[in-house]
C-alpha positions in Angstrom: 18.3 -1.1 -7.6 17.4 -2.1 -4.3 18.4 -1.7 -0.7 16.9 -3.2 2.4 15.3 -1.2 5.7 15.0 -2.6 9.0 11.3 -2.5 10.2 12.7 -2.0 14.0 9.9 -2.4 16.6 6.9 -2.2 14.1 5.0 -5.4 13.1 5.4 -6.2 9.4 2.2 -5.1 8.4 2.5 -1.8 10.4 6.1 -1.0 8.7 4.5 -1.8 5.4 1.8 0.8 6.0 4.2 3.5 7.3 6.8 3.0 4.2 3.8 3.2 1.9 2.4 6.3 3.8 5.9 7.7 3.6 6.6 7.1 -0.5 2.8 8.0 -1.3 2.0 11.6 -2.0 -0.2 13.8 -4.1 1.9 13.3 -7.1 2.5 9.7 -6.9 0.0 7.0 -8.7 0.0 3.6 -7.4 0.1 1.1 -10.1 0.2 -2.4 -8.1 -0.6 -3.6 -4.6 -1.1 -6.9 -3.0 -1.7 -8.0 0.8 -1.7 -11.4 2.3 -2.2 -12.8 5.6 -1.9 -16.2 6.2 -0.8 -18.4 8.9 3.0 -18.0 7.8 2.6 -14.3 8.4 2.2 -11.1 6.3 3.5 -10.4 2.7 2.7 -7.1 1.3 3.8 -5.3 -2.2 3.3 -2.1 -3.6 4.4 0.0 -6.6 4.1 3.6 -7.0 5.5 6.1 -9.9 5.9 9.9 -10.0 7.5 12.2 -12.2 10.9 13.4 -11.0 10.7 17.3 -10.6 12.2 19.4 -13.2 12.5 16.4 -15.6 10.2 14.3 -18.1 11.7 11.1 -16.1 9.6 9.0 -14.1 11.0 6.9 -11.1 9.0 3.7 -9.8 9.2 2.9 -6.3 8.4 -0.9 -5.4 8.2 -1.7 -1.6 8.1 -5.5 -0.3 7.6 -6.8 3.0 7.9 -10.4 4.1 7.3 -11.3 7.7 10.0 -14.2 7.3 12.5 -11.3 7.1 12.2 -8.1 9.6 12.9 -5.7 6.5 11.4 -3.7 3.7 13.1 -4.3 0.5 13.1 -1.1 -1.6 13.5 -1.1 -5.4 13.6 1.8 -7.4 13.5 1.8 -11.5 13.6 4.7 -14.0 15.1 8.1 -13.9 18.9 9.0 -14.7 21.3 6.0 -14.0 24.0 8.3 -12.3 21.5 9.9 -9.9 19.5 6.6 -9.2 21.7 5.8 -6.2 20.9 9.1 -4.7 17.2 8.8 -5.3 17.4 5.4 -3.5 19.5 6.7 -0.5 17.1 9.5 0.0 13.9 7.6 -0.2 15.4 4.9 2.2 16.4 7.6 4.6 12.8 9.1 4.4 11.3 5.6 5.2 13.6 4.8 8.2 12.6 8.3 9.5 9.0 7.5 9.1 9.3 3.7 10.5 11.1 5.5 13.8 8.2 8.1 13.7 5.4 5.5 13.8 7.2 3.3 16.5 7.1 6.3 19.1 3.4 6.9 18.5 1.1 5.5 21.4 -1.1 2.5 21.0 -4.4 4.0 20.1 -3.1 6.9 18.1 -0.8 4.1 16.2 -4.2 2.2 15.6 -6.0 5.0 14.2 -3.1 6.3 11.9 -2.4 2.9 10.6 -5.9 2.4 9.5 -6.2 5.6 8.0 -3.2 4.7 5.9 -5.1 1.6 4.7 -8.0 4.2 3.7 -5.3 6.2 1.9 -4.4 3.1 -0.3 -7.8 2.5 -0.9 -8.3 6.0 -2.4 -5.3 5.7 -4.3 -6.7 2.5 -5.8 -9.8 4.1 -6.6 -7.8 6.8 -8.5 -5.8 4.2 -10.2 -9.1 2.6 -11.2 -10.6 5.9 -12.4 -7.7 6.5 -14.7 -7.5 2.9 -16.0 -10.8 1.6 -16.2 -13.3 4.3 -15.0 -16.4 2.0 -14.8 -19.3 3.6 -12.6 -19.4 0.2 -10.3 -15.7 -0.4 -10.0 -15.0 3.1 -8.9 -18.1 3.2 -6.6 -16.9 -0.1 -4.9 -13.6 1.3 -4.2 -14.7 4.9 -2.8 -17.4 3.1 -0.7 -15.0 0.6 0.6 -12.6 3.4 1.9 -15.6 5.5 3.2 -16.8 2.5 5.5 -13.5 2.3 6.9 -13.2 6.0 7.5 -16.6 5.5 9.4 -15.1 3.2 11.7 -12.1 5.1 12.7 -14.4 8.4 13.0 -13.0 11.1 15.0 -11.3 13.9 12.6 -12.7 11.8 9.6 -16.1 12.8 9.7 -16.0 15.7 7.3 -14.2 13.5 4.4 -16.9 10.7 5.1 -19.8 13.2 4.5 -18.2 14.2 1.3 -17.8 10.6 0.5 -21.4 10.1 1.0 -22.4 13.1 -1.5 -20.2 11.9 -4.2 -21.2 8.2 -4.1 -25.3 9.1 -4.3 -24.9 10.2 -7.9 -22.4 7.0 -8.9 -24.9 4.6 -7.3 -26.6 2.5 -9.7 -24.9 3.4 -12.8 -23.2 1.1 -15.4 -20.7 1.7 -17.9 -17.6 4.1 -18.0 -17.9 7.2 -16.3 -17.7 10.5 -18.8 -14.8 11.7 -19.4 -15.8 15.3 -18.4 -16.5 13.6 -15.0 -13.4 12.3 -14.5 -11.4 15.0 -13.5 -13.6 16.4 -10.9 -14.2 13.1 -8.9 -10.2 12.9 -9.4 -9.9 16.0 -7.6 -12.0 14.9 -4.9 -10.0 11.7 -4.2 -6.9 13.6 -4.3 -8.3 16.0 -1.8 -9.7 13.3 0.3 -6.2 11.8 0.3 -4.4 15.1 1.5 -6.6 15.4 4.3 -6.0 11.6 5.5 -2.3 12.6 5.4 -2.7 15.6 7.2 -4.4 13.9 10.1 -2.3 10.9 10.0 0.9 13.3 10.3 -0.7 15.0 13.3 -1.4 11.4 14.9 2.3 10.5 14.4 3.5 13.7 15.7 1.7 14.6 18.6 2.6 11.8 21.0 2.0 13.8 24.3 -1.4 12.4 25.0 -2.1 9.1 27.1 -3.6 5.8 25.1 
């Protein structure tokens, strides 16, 4: 089941980031993401899944943005057939509200917020890597990428970059699978950083009184 949402005044890439920020939460898992920038424009797609509260069912949400059309295509799968239209409408409404909120943010804050959302996705990729193929080097590369992006943003993200640096040190230079007993702690750290990033992005996109 799917629907289309207008991206409004945002660029396709910013709309994709804002929509991802909206559907991604501490309880979701990123299972697929791809972004492409070409002479023809931007293309982005991402799929996240999460368990529906008070049920054993999982809902899969897919976002697709193609600069050829000024819309976000939202598709959901899973869950109860009768309730799926309700899920679709609720998620579409939240995405529309998030796009409107991002559209009202001044330039500098919007730039910081959009870059931070990319870092959130990188953390989600690291978490998915940890859960699907917990190889030391692969997980290290994902976390290091996220940390470098946060360093370039600076400001309120400095505590997270310091924590990431401390976590990366014991991962560096190791090969093979991360022991199972170490994966949970690392996953909890990733989720904690994700939570910190979402908090700052929410602050950046709601406090719009400052000048650029």
